N, C-alpha and C positions, 0 to 999 in steps of 0.2 A: 355426270362427267364434271358439268357445272358447280356443282355443290364441296367433289372433291376438290378440285382448282382454288374453288375460292376457301376452303379450311387449309391448303398448305400455303397458301400468299399471308393466314390473319400465321397460320405457324410459325411461319420463314421470318417475317416482320418480329413478333415477338424473340423469338430466337435472335435476331439481329440486335434488338434496341437495351436487351438482356447484357451483350459480348458488346456494344459503344456504351453502356453504363459501366462495365466491370474495368475495359480498360479507361476510361478516362479515370474512374478513381485510382488506378493505380497510376499515369500522370501525374494526377495532383497528390500524389504521396499521402495518402489516405488508405488506411485500413481497411482493402477489401478481402470478401473470404473466402478465396483463391488462392493470389499470387500471394500475397505480402506474409514475410515472415516476422516474428520478434525480436529486435538488437537480443545481442549478450546484454547489453545494458536495461534497457529496459525488464528483459526478465530479471536481471539481479536489482533491481529497482523495487520489481514487485512483490521477491524473495521478502526484501528489508523492510518494505513498506506491512508485511504480513508478519512479521516477526517484530513489529514495532506496537499491531495491532494485538498479537497475542501477548504481550510486555504490559500495556497497558490494562489488557481484559483480568490479567492474573497479577496487577496493582489495586485496580478497585478491587476485587476479591478480597485477596489477603489482606486490604484494608476494612474490608467488611467487618470479615472473619475478628481482627483486631478491635473492632467497636465491640466488635455480639463480645467476645471469650474475653479480651484485656490479656492477650500474652504480649507478650515481647517478640516473639519468634514471627506473630505472625506481622506485626509493624517493620521490626528487621524484612523481611521479604518483601511485604509491599514497595519499603522504597529501593529496592534490593530491584526490583522490576520494573521502578520508575525509573532510577538510573539507566536500564537496560535499554526502555526505551527513549529517553534521551540521544542516546548513544547512538541508539538507528536513526534516528532524525535528523542525527548530525553527517551518521555517513548517508543519508536520502540528499539532503542539503549539498554532500560535496558534492553528491551526482549531477544536482539538477546546475550548480554553483559553476563546482570548479578550483580552479585554485582563490577564485576573486569572491567564495564563499564568508560570512562573517559568520564564525561560528564560538564568538563570543556570548552571543547568548545561550547556546547549548551548555558551555563551557560554565555560565552562572548558577543555570539551571539544575545542571549535575551536582553543582557546587552547593548550593541552596539544600536540593534532597539526601547530600550527604552530610549537611548540618540539623536535618529535622531529622534522621535517620538515628544520630545522637542520641535525641532527645527520649526516644523509645524508654518507655518503660510498663513493668506490668500493672494494671491496677483494679484487678478483680484477685487477687491472692493475697 
């Protein structure tokens, strides 16, 4: 009977420590495994981040195809993807900084990409 009591006390102590840890993390506003839910803003930011990463991947892929095949189509789609990526980054900056966001950096990047897109030429035809 003494072994059973010892194991029950150990199990109770572990459960108590686990419950206290979960409660502490929730009080500190840190994400825990059980009780916290991501906010809509977090989900929208993550969606923008994923779209931005996809646009950057597409831009790099299309530019590699442009260098390989020399077609103006790949050059244009590459710069369109870069512009799309910059727009997503701009929206992410708005989520982070709100009305105080300085978007001039993204505006100039978009203008630069548009200027570079106008320089696309076929070079293997």
